[in-house]
FIPA-498451 format. One record per residue: residue number from 1; x, y negated, z of N, C-alpha, C in turn. Coordinates in nm, 3 decimals. Example, Ala and Ser with C-alpha at 12.3 -4.5 7.8 and 13.67 -1.06 7.14 Angstrom:
1 1.319 0.569 0.780 1.230 0.450 0.780 1.320 0.330 0.780;
2 1.285 0.225 0.708 1.367 0.106 0.714 1.290 -0.003 0.787;
! end
This chain:
1 -4.871 1.140 -2.314 -4.933 1.119 -2.200 -4.871 1.055 -2.039;
2 -4.863 0.949 -2.054 -4.817 0.885 -1.950 -4.799 0.969 -1.793;
3 -4.687 1.010 -1.780 -4.681 1.103 -1.653 -4.771 1.032 -1.517;
4 -4.745 0.916 -1.506 -4.741 0.841 -1.398 -4.907 0.766 -1.393;
5 -4.925 0.751 -1.530 -5.057 0.677 -1.533 -5.192 0.757 -1.542;
6 -5.150 0.896 -1.641 -5.205 1.021 -1.675 -5.320 0.993 -1.785;
7 -5.289 0.863 -1.887 -5.336 0.800 -2.005 -5.189 0.792 -2.098;
8 -5.317 0.828 -2.237 -5.240 0.829 -2.352 -5.139 0.711 -2.387;
9 -5.044 0.662 -2.423 -5.001 0.592 -2.449 -4.874 0.592 -2.620;
10 -4.853 0.503 -2.643 -4.748 0.515 -2.755 -4.629 0.467 -2.726;
11 -4.502 0.530 -2.738 -4.397 0.570 -2.746 -4.314 0.569 -2.809;
12 -4.192 0.538 -2.799 -4.057 0.545 -2.920 -4.076 0.425 -3.019;
13 -3.991 0.528 -3.104 -3.983 0.384 -3.231 -4.104 0.323 -3.283;
14 -4.180 0.424 -3.305 -4.342 0.374 -3.364 -4.403 0.251 -3.247;
15 -4.367 0.319 -3.142 -4.460 0.230 -3.039 -4.367 0.063 -3.011;
16 -4.214 0.117 -3.015 -4.175 -0.050 -3.011 -4.208 -0.110 -3.148;
17 -4.206 -0.025 -3.244 -4.252 -0.119 -3.425 -4.347 -0.207 -3.407;
18 -4.431 -0.095 -3.330 -4.543 -0.162 -3.330 -4.551 -0.290 -3.203;
19 -4.551 -0.284 -3.112 -4.524 -0.387 -3.035 -4.418 -0.509 -3.102;
20 -4.317 -0.511 -3.154 -4.267 -0.624 -3.211 -4.366 -0.676 -3.312;
21 -4.421 -0.624 -3.434 -4.465 -0.632 -3.479 -4.645 -0.732 -3.411;
22 -4.681 -0.703 -3.334 -4.779 -0.735 -3.280 -4.759 -0.903 -3.144;
23 -4.651 -0.868 -3.096 -4.580 -0.952 -3.070 -4.542 -1.027 -3.128;
24 -4.502 -1.048 -3.278 -4.432 -1.153 -3.347 -4.571 -1.182 -3.383;
25 -4.671 -1.170 -3.426 -4.821 -1.204 -3.457 -4.859 -1.277 -3.355;
26 -4.785 -1.300 -3.251 -4.919 -1.274 -3.109 -5.041 -1.253 -3.082;
27 -5.027 -1.102 -3.104 -5.166 -1.120 -3.074 -5.135 -0.997 -2.907;
28 -5.052 -1.006 -2.918 -5.061 -0.969 -2.722 -4.910 -1.031 -2.689;
29 -4.930 -1.077 -2.579 -4.794 -1.156 -2.533 -4.812 -1.023 -2.376;
30 -4.649 -1.068 -2.381 -4.585 -0.988 -2.236 -4.631 -1.111 -2.108;
31 -4.637 -1.010 -1.993 -4.648 -1.057 -1.862 -4.539 -1.065 -1.856;
32 -4.452 -1.213 -1.791 -4.314 -1.238 -1.775 -4.303 -1.137 -1.599;
33 -4.189 -1.122 -1.636 -4.161 -0.987 -1.509 -4.266 -0.886 -1.479;
34 -4.338 -0.801 -1.615 -4.389 -0.697 -1.586 -4.413 -0.652 -1.743;
35 -4.408 -0.533 -1.700 -4.475 -0.435 -1.816 -4.618 -0.487 -1.939;
36 -4.704 -0.545 -1.836 -4.867 -0.567 -1.875 -4.848 -0.646 -1.965;
37 -4.901 -0.638 -2.095 -4.993 -0.715 -2.209 -5.102 -0.771 -2.230;
38 -5.102 -0.876 -2.252 -5.226 -0.921 -2.251 -5.243 -0.983 -2.390;
39 -5.434 -0.900 -2.424 -5.434 -0.930 -2.553 -5.482 -1.096 -2.574;
40 -5.437 -1.151 -2.682 -5.454 -1.285 -2.712 -5.622 -1.305 -2.788;
41 -5.672 -1.416 -2.783 -5.793 -1.446 -2.859 -5.820 -1.410 -2.966;
42 -5.639 -1.450 -3.069 -5.626 -1.367 -3.205 -5.589 -1.272 -3.188;
43 -5.604 -1.205 -3.117 -5.510 -1.066 -3.093 -5.674 -1.000 -3.046;
44 -5.756 -1.020 -3.040 -5.889 -0.972 -3.013 -5.952 -0.985 -3.156;
45 -5.970 -1.072 -3.217 -6.008 -1.093 -3.353 -5.940 -1.020 -3.465;
46 -5.811 -0.988 -3.426 -5.754 -0.914 -3.555 -5.753 -0.774 -3.541;
47 -5.776 -0.722 -3.410 -5.764 -0.594 -3.371 -5.897 -0.530 -3.436;
48 -5.978 -0.609 -3.371 -6.107 -0.564 -3.410 -6.133 -0.549 -3.556;
49 -6.086 -0.631 -3.623 -6.107 -0.613 -3.806 -6.035 -0.513 -3.855;
50 -5.893 -0.495 -3.759 -5.823 -0.341 -3.814 -5.902 -0.247 -3.731;
51 -5.935 -0.256 -3.643 -6.016 -0.138 -3.617 -6.202 -0.059 -3.694;
52 -6.231 -0.162 -3.760 -6.352 -0.152 -3.848 -6.344 -0.132 -3.948;
! end
């Protein structure tokens, strides 16, 4: 649980590994100068496929 946002999130080595894969596969892009991640159109399709 993220204490500032009061929302669940993935952290640590697992979170970092997943982020690196998602960035490498262009599923998400990080907004410059921010921690915000934007899901790409390719990411929307792939994540929908992964989660169904």
